[in-house]
C-alpha positions, 0 to 999 in steps of 0.5 A: 517632821522637822521645823525649818527656817530659811533666811532669804535676804535680797532680790527675787533671785535670792528668794526663789531658790529658797521657795523651791527648796522649801516647797520640796521639804514641805511636800515631804511633810516638814514645816517650813518658814521663809524669813524674808522681806515683807513685799514678798509675802504673797509669793511665799504664801502662794507657794504654800509656805509660812512667811516671817517678816524680815527687814528691810522692807524695800517699799520704804525706799522712795527712790528705788531707781537710784538705790538700784542704780547704786546697787548695780554699779560695776565697781562699788555695787557690792559694797553699797549693798553691804553698807546700805542694806545688810549691815544697817539692819543686821541687828533687826534681821537677827532678831527676826530670825531669833523669833522665827527660829523658836522651836526650829531644828535648822536654819538655812541662810545665804551669805548676803543675810549674815544673820543666819549664823548668829541666830543659829548659834544663839539658838543652839541649833544647826545652820546650813549655809546655802550658796546661790552662785559659783562666785561665792565659793571663792575657790582658788582652783576655779576662781571667780571673775569680778568684772572689769577689775584691773589685773584680774585676768593676770592673777587668774593665770598665776594659779591657786597659790596666788589666788589664795594670797588674793583672798587673804588680802580681800579678807584684810581689806574688808575686815573693818567693814564687818566690825558690826558683826563682831559687835553684835556677837558680843551683844548676843553673848556669843564668843568672839571668832576669827572667822570672816563673816563673808568668806568663812560662813561655811557650816560643819553640818551642810553647805548647799551649792544651789547651782548647776555643775555646768557652771562649776564642778566640785573643787579641792578647796570646797568646805567639807559637807558641800553638795552641788545640788543643781538649780532649785527652780521657782518663778511664779509671780505674786499670785502664783500665775504664769505668763499673760494670755497675750504673751502666750498668743504672741508666742503661738502666732509666729516664729521663735522670738529673741527674748530680752529681760533684766531680771528682777533688780537690774530692770530698775536701772535699765537705761537704754537696754530696751530701746536698743533691744527693740531696734536690734530685733528690728534690724535683724528682722526678728520677733522680740519679747521684752520683759520690761519690769513692773508698772509699765516701766522701761517700755520703749517709746514706740510701745508706750500705751500699747503691748504689741507693735508689729512683731514685738510684745512688751509685758511687765513680767512672765515666768522665764521657764515659760518664755525662755525655751521658746526663744531663739536667743535669750538676752539677759543681765546674768543674775544667777536665777536668770542664768539658771533659767536660760541654761535650762531652756537650752537656747543660746544666750547673750549676757550684758552683765552689771555687777556682783556675780553677773560677770562671773556667770556670764563668763562661765556660760561663754566657756560652755560655748553657748553665750556671747557677752556685751559689756554694759558700756558697749550696749548699743544697736550696732554691737547688740545686732552684730553679736546677736547675728553671730549667735543666730548663725552659730549652729555649734552654740545652738547644739551645745546649748541644747545639750546643756539644757538637757543636763540641767533639766535632769539635775532636780536641784530642789529635790537634791537639796531636800535629800541633803537636808534630810540626811543632815537632819538625820545626823 
């Protein structure tokens, strides 16, 4: 039995894959701790895993809507997350991991936290790098789509050589942002390194690509010891429960609905998403499920004070694994966790991406022939209704989505990751 620590820095989309892999390892007899943010404690412990608090505590932010609005900005959201969340608490997250990692044999971390590499090196134990989305592979052979950036489509057409130059430029431009990482290395007594904390975090032990080969195949420029596992799925609420009974009754009472969700982060900056969703579903004469987010936020005006209105139901939360397979079309923001659930469900999807990896995930699904994309600034009743009508009439998209779903369900992502981790431990 090995003692393993996972660092899960970020949103629920970052946490859930680590819970899934941790649960698979625990089932094999290993001792697993998840180092993550305090509000996630009940989610971790309800999965039977140890919890170790790691900053920041998101409950400290008094204006969460403003924070999420800035974090989801299409142009500057990623830099804001880095400068407002990751770097200011780098010293504290590293200290938390050093504490959690005492006596551990392995630390598994994702790119956003940055401190897993530092803690593992200081403790003298192996580090496993876990990547949750294709964008973070930074492949020049299958390059990421960064959203509405000028000239990106042109650069993609120029081939791997030009993309490698672009990545070098990105390293150069971002080097000053990440000076705190080098400063902390010095404080910890670690030698300086030329490795970039965002682009070069690859592990010589194991690199886990925790997504489906449907989104990205292995590429020639992947780091050695990289394993594409498939999605490790987990989507329970804080208490480990499933869908509310009222939603189950609604789904059983009529034809398949259109399901609308903004995941766990974009839902705090919903704007008019759910008002448009309600109007579009009515214009199409379709039933709808609105997953509106915690504390009754974002409910359309017509659904204030009630859960069901005619053929529409609004609920705070329901596991995507229980709702998405029963949809006609799943409409979402393109976060990798939500995208993975939508792929597994085997239904066509409509994606309205915000920022980060979401435009890239959306484009990869569109290339599979199973998704439409509507940009956020064009999300209105006419565009949403027209795009949904086209998807609903596209039999090829339905057939392709069903085939993709079957392949994704066969991938066993958490078990494949656990297999790879045990091989690494044996080495």
